[in-house]
N, C-alpha and C positions, 0 to 999 in steps of 0.2 A: 656625381651622386644621382641615383635614379629617383624617379618621381615618388615612389613609396618611402624611400629613406628620407627624402626632403620633407615630405608631409609629416613623417614621424617626428622629425626635429622641430618643425613648426608647432605641432601639437604639444610636444614636450615643453618648448619655450613658453607657449601660451599658458599651459597648466602651471608652470613654475611662476610666471608673472602674476597670474590671478591669485594663486595660492599665497604668494608673498604679500600681495596687497591685502587680502582678507586676513591672513594670520597677523600681519602688522597692525591692522585696524582693530581687530576684536580678540585676538589670541587664538591659539590652536584649539582649545577646548570648545570655543563658541562657534567654530566653523565646521559645517558638515561637508561631506563629499558631494552631496547634491548641490550645495551652493557653489562649490568649486567648479564642477562640470558645467553648471548653468552659466556661470560667469565666463568660463573659457569657451562656451559654445561647442562642447564635445559631449559624447556619451560616457557613462560610467565604464562601459566596455573599453573605450579608448584609453581612459585613465588607467584601468587595471592592466591593459596591455603594456603600459609603460612603468607603472608602479604597483607593487603588490598590496600596498596599504596606505592609509592616510599618514601613518608614521614614516613610511619610506618616502613619501612625497615631501613631508616636512623635512626629513634629513637632507634631501636634495636642495630644498630651499635654504636650509641652514648652511650647507656647503657653499652655495652661491653667495650668501651674505658674508661668510668668512673670507671667501676669495675677494669680495669687494673691499672689506676692511684691510686685508693684506695688500691689496693694490694701493689703497690710500696710504698705508704705512710706507710701502716701498717708494711710492712717488715722492712723498714728503722727505724721506731719508735720502733718497738719491739726488735731491736738489741741493744737498749740502756737500761741500768738498772735503771738509775736515772729518776724519773718521769718528771722533768723539761726538761731534755735533750731529753727524748722521745717525749715530746710535740714539742719542737723547731725543732728537727730533722724531725718530720713528716711534720710540716709546710714548712720547707725548701725543703723537698722531693717533695712536691706538686709543688712548683715553678720550680724545676729542671725538673720534669717529664713533666710539661707543655711546656717546650721548644722543645720537640720532634716535628718535623714538622707534622707528621700525627695526633698527639694528638692536636696540635694547630689548624690545619685545621678543624678537625671534632668537637672537644669539644668547642673550643673558637671562631672560626670564623663562621662556618656553623651552629653549634648547636643553638645559639640564633636566627640566621637569618631564619633557616628552621622551627624550632618549635615555635618560638616566645619567647620573653623574659620571660613571666610568666611561661610557661611550662618548659623552660630551667632552671629557678631558682628553680622551684618545684622539678625537678629531682636532682639538686645540693643539695638542702636542705634535701631531702630524703636520700641521700647517705652521702656525706662528711659532710654536715651541722649537721646531727644527731650525727655522730661520734665526731665531734669537740665539740659539746655541752656536750657529755659524758666526754670528756677529761677535759674540762674547769671545770665541776662540781667536778671531782676528784681533780684537782689542788686547787680549793677553799676549798674542804673538808680537804686537807692536809696542808692548810695554806700557800700555795705558791702564791696564788692570793687572793686579798682582797675579802671578802664576798660581793656579788652583784648579781643582777638578771642575770641569765645565758643567756637568750634569746638575750638581746641587745648586750652583749659582743660577743656572737657567730656570730650574723649577722654582727657586725662591723669587726671582724677578717676575716670572710669568704668573706665579700665584699672587704676588702683590698687585700686579697690574690687573689681573682678572678680578681679584677681590675688590679693588678700587672701582672697577667698571661695574661690578654687581652692586656695590654700595651706591654708586651714582644712579644706577637704574632704579633702585628701590627708594631713593631719597625723595622722590616726588618733584624735585626741582633740580635736575642734574646741571643745568646751565649755571645756576647760582653757586653750586658747590664745585664746579669744574676748576676755577682759578686756584682755590686752596688745594685741591687734589693735585693739580699740575705742579704747584709749588712744592708740595710734600714729595712728589715723585722726583722732581729735580734735585732736591736735597739728598734723597736716598741714592740716586744715581751718582751724584757728585762725590759721595762718600766712598765710592768704589775706585775713583780715578787716582792714579799715582802721580801723574805729572800735570 
């Protein structure tokens, strides 16, 4: 990688890091581009060379947060040998990860508000929704879930988990409500299991 490309990557990483910190602390609407570039130690020109707008910068931060949550879910699930336990552990890890204040603010509160519900849902479906569909397909193939169309079940489960995460984020005390929410999710998932 040449020096210019390396500098571009460093600048991009710095902007994403500072933007994430500021968005998480105060919310998208309360943070100005001037604050972001000052915190990152770059010019507005450097920011606009990488991102067309504040909303595009936020979208990149949201993608980073979604990838982080996906990594947590995958690591938690992959630690389990049993396919059903892998599935349920991954679903529970999503709820737990979603209680982190920075993830709540960026992914669940500002994400739909800044990008709009349709774009936020499309990003969710492209990432975690696709992975969830793959896991459900495997569980059906293994006889752990009754044969059925995968797309509706994927949307139902994804919607339930996203709604629970949104509710936790809005509850004011997600840690207090997490155990009951995890228990409700476990009962819902167990109802799908055949064996």
